[in-house]
C-alpha positions in Angstrom: -0.8 -13.7 -23.1 -1.1 -16.8 -25.2 -2.1 -17.8 -28.7 -4.7 -15.1 -28.7 -2.1 -12.3 -28.5 -2.5 -11.6 -32.2 -6.2 -10.9 -31.8 -5.5 -8.5 -29.0 -3.0 -6.7 -31.2 -5.5 -6.6 -34.0 -8.1 -5.2 -31.7 -5.9 -2.3 -30.6 -4.8 -1.7 -34.2 -8.4 -1.5 -35.4 -9.1 0.7 -32.4 -6.3 2.9 -33.5 -7.8 3.2 -37.0 -11.1 4.4 -35.6 -9.5 6.8 -33.1 -7.3 8.2 -35.8 -10.2 8.7 -38.1 -12.7 10.1 -35.7 -10.8 11.1 -32.5 -12.6 8.6 -30.3 -14.2 5.2 -30.2 -11.2 2.9 -30.0 -12.8 0.7 -27.2 -15.9 0.1 -29.3 -13.9 -2.2 -31.6 -11.1 -3.4 -29.4 -13.0 -4.4 -26.3 -15.7 -6.6 -28.0 -12.9 -8.4 -29.9 -10.8 -9.1 -26.8 -13.9 -10.1 -24.9 -14.5 -12.9 -27.4 -11.1 -14.5 -26.7 -10.7 -13.6 -23.0 -13.3 -11.8 -20.9 -14.6 -8.3 -20.3 -12.6 -7.6 -17.1 -9.4 -8.5 -19.0 -10.4 -6.2 -21.9 -11.3 -3.3 -19.6 -8.0 -3.6 -17.7 -6.0 -3.7 -21.0 -7.4 -0.4 -22.0 -6.4 1.5 -18.9 -2.9 2.7 -19.9 -3.8 3.5 -23.5 -6.8 5.4 -22.2 -4.8 7.5 -19.7 -1.9 8.3 -22.0 -3.9 9.1 -25.2 -6.5 11.2 -23.4 -4.0 13.2 -21.3 -2.4 14.1 -24.5 -5.6 15.0 -26.3 -7.0 17.1 -23.3 -3.7 19.0 -23.2 -3.5 19.6 -26.9 -7.2 20.8 -27.1 -7.5 22.3 -23.6 -8.5 25.7 -25.1 -11.5 24.1 -26.8 -13.1 22.4 -23.8 -16.8 23.1 -23.1 -17.7 25.5 -20.2 -16.6 24.3 -16.8 -20.3 24.0 -15.6 -21.0 21.5 -18.4 -17.8 19.5 -17.7 -18.5 19.4 -14.0 -21.9 17.8 -14.6 -21.0 15.5 -17.6 -17.4 14.5 -16.6 -18.0 14.5 -12.8 -21.1 12.3 -13.2 -19.2 10.0 -15.5 -16.5 9.5 -13.0 -19.0 8.7 -10.2 -20.9 6.3 -12.5 -17.7 4.5 -13.5 -17.2 3.5 -9.8 -20.6 1.8 -9.8 -19.9 0.2 -13.2 -16.6 -1.2 -12.0 -18.3 -2.9 -9.1 -20.7 -4.4 -11.6 -17.7 -5.7 -13.4 -16.9 -7.8 -10.3 -20.5 -8.8 -9.5 -21.8 -9.9 -12.9 -20.9 -13.1 -14.7 -18.7 -13.2 -17.8 -21.6 -14.2 -20.0 -23.7 -11.4 -18.5 -21.0 -8.8 -19.2 -20.5 -10.0 -22.8 -24.2 -9.7 -23.4 -24.2 -6.1 -22.0 -21.3 -5.2 -24.3 -23.2 -6.8 -27.3 -26.4 -4.9 -26.5 -24.4 -1.6 -26.1 -22.8 -2.1 -29.4 -26.1 -2.9 -31.1 -27.6 0.2 -29.5 -24.8 2.3 -30.9 -25.3 0.8 -34.4 -29.0 1.4 -34.4 -28.6 5.0 -33.2 -26.1 5.7 -35.9 -28.3 4.3 -38.6 -31.6 5.7 -37.5 -30.5 9.1 -36.2 -27.4 10.2 -38.3 -28.4 13.9 -38.3 -30.1 14.2 -34.9 -29.0 17.4 -33.1 -29.3 18.4 -29.4 -29.3 22.1 -28.5 -26.7 23.1 -25.9 -29.3 24.2 -23.4 -31.1 20.9 -23.5 -27.8 19.0 -23.5 -26.7 20.9 -20.4 -29.9 20.1 -18.6 -29.4 16.3 -19.1 -25.6 16.2 -19.1 -25.4 14.8 -15.5 -27.8 12.0 -16.3 -26.1 11.2 -19.7 -22.6 11.3 -18.1 -23.6 9.2 -15.1 -25.2 6.5 -17.2 -22.3 6.5 -19.7 -19.9 6.2 -16.8 -21.7 3.1 -15.5 -21.6 1.6 -18.9 -17.9 2.4 -19.3 -17.0 1.0 -15.9 -18.9 -2.2 -16.4 -18.1 -3.0 -20.0 -15.4 -0.5 -21.2 -17.8 0.6 -23.9 -19.8 3.8 -23.4 -20.1 5.0 -27.0 -23.8 4.3 -27.2 -24.3 7.1 -24.7 -21.1 9.2 -24.4 -20.1 9.6 -28.0 -23.7 9.7 -29.3 -24.6 12.3 -26.7 -21.7 14.7 -27.7 -22.1 13.9 -31.4 -25.8 15.0 -31.2 -24.6 18.4 -30.0 -22.8 18.8 -33.4 -19.7 20.1 -31.7 -16.6 21.1 -33.7 -14.0 18.3 -33.9 -11.6 19.9 -31.5 -14.3 20.7 -28.9 -15.6 17.1 -29.2 -12.1 15.6 -28.8 -11.3 17.7 -25.8 -14.6 17.0 -24.0 -14.7 13.2 -24.7 -11.1 12.9 -23.8 -11.7 14.6 -20.4 -14.6 12.2 -19.8 -12.6 9.1 -20.5 -9.6 10.4 -18.5 -11.7 11.1 -15.4 -13.2 7.6 -15.6 -9.8 5.9 -16.0 -8.5 7.8 -13.0 -11.4 6.6 -10.8 -11.4 3.1 -12.3 -7.7 2.2 -12.1 -7.3 1.9 -8.3 -10.6 0.0 -8.2 -9.4 -2.5 -10.8 -6.2 -3.0 -8.8 -8.2 -3.5 -5.6 -10.5 -6.0 -7.2 -7.6 -7.9 -8.7 -8.4 -7.2 -12.4 -5.4 -5.0 -12.9 -2.3 -7.2 -12.2 1.3 -6.3 -12.7 1.4 -8.5 -15.9 -1.7 -6.8 -17.3 -0.3 -3.4 -16.5 2.7 -4.0 -18.7 0.6 -5.6 -21.4 -1.6 -2.5 -21.3 1.6 -0.4 -21.8 2.5 -2.6 -24.8 -1.0 -2.1 -26.2 0.0 1.5 -26.8 2.2 0.4 -29.7 -0.4 -0.9 -32.2 -2.9 1.7 -31.1 -0.5 4.6 -31.7 0.9 3.0 -34.9 -2.5 2.7 -36.6 -3.9 6.1 -35.6 -2.1 7.9 -38.5 -3.4 5.2 -40.8 -7.0 5.9 -39.6 -6.5 9.6 -40.2 -5.2 8.9 -43.7 -8.1 6.5 -44.5 -10.6 9.1 -43.3 -9.3 11.5 -45.8 -9.3 9.0 -48.7 -12.6 7.2 -48.2 -16.0 8.9 -48.3 -17.2 9.3 -44.7 -20.3 7.3 -45.4 -18.3 4.4 -46.8 -15.9 4.4 -43.8 -18.9 4.5 -41.4 -20.5 1.6 -43.1 -17.3 -0.5 -42.9 -17.0 0.3 -39.2 -20.6 -0.4 -38.4 -20.5 -3.7 -40.3 -17.5 -4.8 -38.4 -19.2 -3.8 -35.1 -22.3 -5.8 -36.0 -20.2 -9.0 -36.6 -18.4 -8.6 -33.3 -21.7 -7.9 -31.4 -23.3 -10.9 -32.9 -20.4 -13.1 -31.9 -20.5 -11.8 -28.3 -24.3 -12.3 -28.1 -24.1 -15.9 -29.4 -21.3 -16.8 -26.9 -23.1 -15.2 -24.0 -26.5 -16.9 -24.7 -25.3 -20.3 -25.9 
């Protein structure tokens, strides 16, 4: 870590705000911010320990509210397989190419949230496409660390109760992290130093989760959403400019 350590801390703090407010979505802010000052592989590796720890806890707490096993097998299983493909892409693609993919993914998430805020997907239809959605989201998560345009949007469209959503998305992220961790180690992206830094990243993430929960109760949901989307748009624009020019 160097002079940009403050920005990494800020990224995880902002991620903690979002996770505390919504139950998910921390990487959508933290990874684009870290990718600006470092690179995408570094950002993905830094999120491994926070992902495993936070999602083990959330799966355990909300284990009684998980969706049916058949749905989980398709969605989570396909996500885990897709993350393996995505992690290989992390090694094959250039840094600028990965930054551009992250920027496009974030823009896609913003556009979807703005244009389809109330879109709903019936369980039967969601079950039918859960394997495809999970697999594609896994590839995106493995390659960029940001799968929200697919994973979170897909589950949000089902209009799940908060506890059901948190349990399911946590199981998805946990399965991906379990598959991705040994691959990141084998590819040289997860070093001993980055492992300990990833452990330290738990501190700002955990510290700001209660703040996000408090803000979510104080601010109108629409106002909070607009602030988050505006911040994401700024980060995505910065990434796109850096990758192209």
